[in-house]
N, C-alpha and C positions, 0 to 999 in steps of 0.2 A: 786246937786250931779249928776254926770253922771250915767246913767243906762245901764246895760249890760245884754243881753240875752245870756245865755250859753245853747247851744243845745247839749243834751246828747244822745249818742248812744254808743254801745259797741266799745271798742278799745281805745287806748291812755293811758295816765297815769290815775291812780285811782282818783276818785272824791275828796277824802280827801287830795290829793296833789294839784289838780287843783284849787278847789274852794276857798281856803283861799287866793291864789295868785291873782285870778281874783277879789275877793271881796275887796281886798286891793286897787283896782283902782276905785271902784264905787259901786253903789247899784246893787246887783246881783240877777237876776231872772233866773230860770232854766226851760227849756222845755225838757221833756223826750220823745224822739221818739221811744225809746225801754224801756222795763221794767227796772226800777231802781234796783240797787243791793239790795239784801235782807239783807245783813249784813253791819254793820259799819255806818249806817245812822246817828248815834249820832255824828260822827266825821265831817260830812259835812253839814247836814241840817241847823245847826245854822247860816251858812254863807249866806243862801238864804232868800231874802225878800219874794219870792214867788216861788212855784214849781207847774208847770202844767204838767200833764201826759196825753198822748194820750190813746185811748182805748187799751185793752189788746192785740189786734191783731196788733197794730201799724199802721202807715201810711207810704205810699211809693209813689214814683213818684211825680207828680205835687201836690198831696194832702199833701205831706210832706212840700213842699215849701209854700203852702197856710197856713198851720198850723204855720210855723215859722213867716211868715209875719203877720198873725192875732195876734199872741202872742206878737210880737215885737211892734206892734202898740198899743196893750192893755196896755203894761207896759211903753210905751214911750222910747223904747230902743235907745240909742245913738250908740250902737255897737252890732252886733250879731257875735258869734264865736262858734267854736267847735274844739276839738282836736281829734275827731274820724275820721279815714279814711273814714268810711262808710257814714258820714254825711257831708263831705266836699263839695260835689257838690250841695246838697240841700241848704246848708247854703250860698254858693256862689250865687246861683240863687236868694235866698231871699234878700241878701244884695244888689244885683243889683236892684231889684224891689223897695227896700226901699231907695235907694240912699245913702247907707252906704258903708264904706270902706270894702273891702274884696278881695279875690283872683281873682274875676272875673269869671263868669260862663264858658266862652269859654276856658279860661286858666285852670280852675279847672278841666274841662272835660279832657283836655290833661294830667293832672296830675293824673287822676283816670283811664282812659282807656289806658292801656299799648300799645294798637295798635296805637292810636293817638299820644301817647307820643313818641314812636319810629319813627313814620313817621315824626314828627316835628324835632326830633334830626337828622334823616338822611338828611333832607333838610338843616339843619344848619351845617352839617359836624361834629357833635358831635361823638366821637368814641364809637360805639355800636356794639354788635354782630349781625350777620345776623338773620332775623326773617321773619315769614310769618303769615298772618291771617289764622285762622282755623275755619271753620263752620261745617265741616262734617268729617267723617272718611276718605273719599276719599281725602279731602284737606290735612289731616295729612299725608297720605301715599305719596301724591305728594310732600309735603314739605320735606320729608325725602330724596327724590332724588335730591332736589335743595340745601339743606343745608348740612353742614358738621357735621356728628354726632360725639359725642353724642349731643342730643338736649333735651330741657326742654319744655314740654307741660304745660301750665299754664293758669289759668283764667285771662282774660284781666282786670277784675275789682277786682281781688283777693287781699288778704293781709294775713299775718300770715303764709305763706308757705302752705296754704291749697290747696289741689288738684294739687300739682306740681309733675310731673312724668317724669322720665328720660327714653329716648328711645335711644338705641344704633344702631338699624337697622330697616328696614321695617318689620321685623318679630315681632317687639314689638308693632306694631300699634294697632292691634285688642285688645290685652290685655289692653294697656294703655287707649284706647278709652272707654272700658267697665268700667274702674275704675273711670273715671272723675265724672260722676253723683253721685255715692255713696259718693265720697270724698267731693263734693260740698254740699251734703246733711248734712254731718257731720258739715261743717262750718255753714250752716244755722241753725242747731240745737243749736249751741252755740252762735247764734246772730252775727256771723261774715259774714255779707252780705250787699251789697250795698242798700242804701235807695232810691236814686233818680232813677237810671236806672233799670226799672222793668224787663228788658230782660238780665240782666247782666250775668246770668248763661249760656247763650247761646253764649257768646262772649269769644273766646279762641285765643291764639296765641302759636306758637312754635318758639323757638329761639335756636341758637347755644349756647352751654355751652362754655363760654370763658375759654381758657386755662390760668389759673391764675398761678402766681409765686410770691413768696416773695423774690426770688433772686434779689439782687440789691436794695431791699427796706429796709427790717428790718435787723438790725445788730445782733438780738438775735432770737432764734427759739421760736415756740409755738403760733404764731399768725396766723390768717387766712389770705388768700390772697384777702380779701375784707375789705372795711372800709365804714363808712358813714360820711357825713358832715352835721352837724346840723346848721341851719341858719334861718334868717328872711328876707323876702322881704318886704320892706317898700316903698309904693308908686312906685313900679316898680324897686326899687334899691335893689340888693341882698347884704346881709350882712352875710357872713359865720362866724359862731361863733367858732366852734371847730370840731375836728375829733374824732369819736369814733372808736376804734379798735374792733376786734372781735376774739372770739375763733373760731377754725375750726368748721363748722356746722356739725351736725349729718346727714348722708345721708337720703333722697336725698338732702335736703337743709333746714334743720330745725335749726334755729338759737338758740343758747343756752346762749350766753353772749355777752354783749357790755362792753367795758372797756375804761376808761379815766384816765389819758391822753394817747394819742397815742404816741408811742415811735419812730415813724419814724423820721429820721433826718429832721431838719427844711426845707432844700431845697426840699426834696421830699414831705413834707406836703404842700409846696407852689404849687407844680405841681398838687397835688390832689385838692387843693383849686381852681386853675384856671380851671381845667376841670369841676369841679362842677359848677363853675360860667357859663361856656358855656352851660351846661345842663339846669340850672334854667332859664337863660336869654332866651333860645330858646322857653320856654313855655309861656312867656309873662305874668307872674303872677303879680297881683296887690299888695295886702298886705296879708301876711299869714306866718305861720311857714313853714320851709322846712326840708326835710329829704332825702338826696341824697345818694344812695348806689353806690359804684364803685368797680370794680374788678382790683386788681393789676396784671400787666402783665410784662413779660420780655420786655425789650426795653424802659422802663421808662415812658410809657403813659398808664394810666389806662383806662379801658372801663367803661362806665356808665351802670348801671343795671336798676335803676329806681329813680324817684323823686316823693315824696309825698308833697302835699300842706298842710302839717301839720308837727308838730314835731315828732320825733321818739317816739315809744311807750314805754311800761313798765315804767321804772324809768329814762329814758335818761335825761329828764329835771332836775330831782333831781341830777343826776350825774354832770350835768353842774354847778349847784349851788355849790355842794360839792367841785369840783376841780377848777373851774374857777371863782367862785364868782358872776356869772350872774344869773338873774332870767328871763329866756326866756319867761315864761308864762306872767309875769307882763309886760315885755317889749312889747310883741305883743299886749296885751290888751290896753296898753297906746297908742300904734301906731294906733290901730283901732279907738280909741277915738279921734285921731287927736292931741294928745299931743306930746311934744318934747321928743324924746328918743335918748340917746347917745349910739352909737354902737362902738365897737372896730374898730380902724383904719384898722387893718388887723386881719385875723383869729388868734385866740389865740392858741399857741402851747405849752405853759408851764403853769402849774397850781401848786396847793398845795395838796399833798396827792394823793390818787387814789381811784376810785369808780367804781363799776360794777353793772349792772343788770344781775342776773343769773336766767335763766329759768330752773326749775327742770322738767325733763321728765323721764319716766321709762326706761332709758338707760344711759350708762356711756358716758364719753367724746369721746369715739371711736365709739359710736353708737351701742354697744352691749346691747341688751335688758336685763332688769333685770331678774333674775332667780326666784325671789320670789315676793310676793304681800303683803308687810307689810302694816299695817294701816297707814294712813297719819296723823302724829303728829309731825310736824317739830320743834315745840317749846320744845319737849322732847328730841331732839337729843343733844348729848354731843358735842357741837360745838368746844369748846377749844381743843378737841382731833383731830379735823379735820383742824382747821385754824392755821395760824401763830400767834405767840404772838403779841398782840396789834391790831390784825385785829378784826373787828366786823361784825356780820351778823344779819339781821332783815328780818323775813318773812313779805312780803307785804300782809296785810290782805285782800285787795280787790281781789287778785288773788288766794287766797287759795281755795282748794277744801274742802268739809266738813271734819272736823277733825274726825279721826277714820275710815273714809271710806276706803275700800280696793282699792288698786291701780290697774288699768286695764293694759292689755298688751300694749306694744308700737306698734303703727301703723305708719309706715314710711310716708304714704300718708296723714295722718290726720292733720299735721301741728300743729296749736295751740290747737287743740282738745286733744293733748297729754299732755298739760301742767298740772302739778300737783300743781305748785305754782311758785312764783317769789320771789327772795331774793335780798335785797339791801346789797351789800358787800363793806366795806371800808377797806383800808389798808394804810400802811405808804408810799408805793411807788409802781410804776408800776410793778416792778419785783415780789414783794410780792403778789400783786393783781393777777397776772397771775397764780402764783403757787396756790393760794387759790381758784380761780375759778375752776381749774381742780380738786382740792382736794374735793370741794363740789360735783361736778358731779360724781366723782369716789367713794366718800365715803358715799353718802347719803343713798343708799340702805342698807348698813351695819349699818349705824347710826340709821335708822328707825327700823331695825330688833332688834338692841340692846335695843332701847327705848321700843319696844314692850315686849321684854323679861323681862326688869326691871319692867314694869308695871304688867305683869303676876305674877312675883315672889313677888310682893308687895314692892319692893325697889323703892325709889323715885329718880328721876333724877334731877340734877341741870341744868336748861337751860343755855346755853352759849351765846345766843343772847342777844342783848341789848333791 
């Protein structure tokens, strides 16, 4: 039986979703480079033939690569893999040293360091916004004179919208620069930080904010002017699987929902597919999942925002299963093992039903912070009062904050540190799904308050989720 080493770090889909699918392809061993989740272990531990954990402080840099190589040799791994953005580069280096299939360390670095990523794209003629590397406050000030504002200051190795700050003029430079370090600290506190590149927090870039537009793209209102393409690169050949639409983000750029299927007309989905292909091909990836984000613009050609050498996070892979009937995690695992995998001839544009990952934050769909701090008890919410008939919602346990804990104030610069939880939402069709996603974001505060009132008054609530 083939043996697979799965490398755990924070980020990506939850373990109780990932591990059953990997274990279906062979004997599964896990190496945890970050502390494993405290809750829900009974749902995923039975799938592991062995679990090895690094010391409490974790390992970084070359030590992380050495640990992966050592453990892979110990279990006789035929493949090493991760779905965490923060472990992608360490795993790529380890796979190269072991002679196993993987993204390739050089290419994976381009897919992690947004400075290298954009430089590769600029050289290949991929449509991207103007950008500059930033190392000092003076660099940032100079960039504001060279780029067209507004601009976005962001960590080159970041993920999850952490420490992303919008600047409109040179007057904003000092304030923005002072906010970067505290925002990065918040990300580090929740484990959202790079494992291989030990100097990652010092690497920043600033880029023009692309003027997006849904005009000429969507036939219906309510969707954001950016999308993502989920795919797999197999031995250097890119296979786009499908597009995920988005709700408009909460300022400055905090993502709250991905939706499938995408309702763009098929000819426009093919345009997005081709631009995503240009972006992925320019990075020279070997074998890995891919998640490419693109901004829709007037004129019919989207701009590429970024590509990750891994699948999209939260429950995007589950959405693909629900709507398109593909299991991307199992497909990638089998590809890494050298097995034959059948890919769609073209990116899929039609599916069955509709599914979304919805991120709950203490703000509504317009970004207005909540005015109250109800205790977090999502399973006590009267969901049928919020959702359309026939729709279903499920709180994803792996992303839940402690039940009953008071909800903190919304911090625009904190990115994923604002997350209260993640919901998997299914509906009969894309239109109903769009309506329900907004209803969840706009109705959750009131739903939690009502649940708390029922609890205090002694009345019981009937949970509406499945």
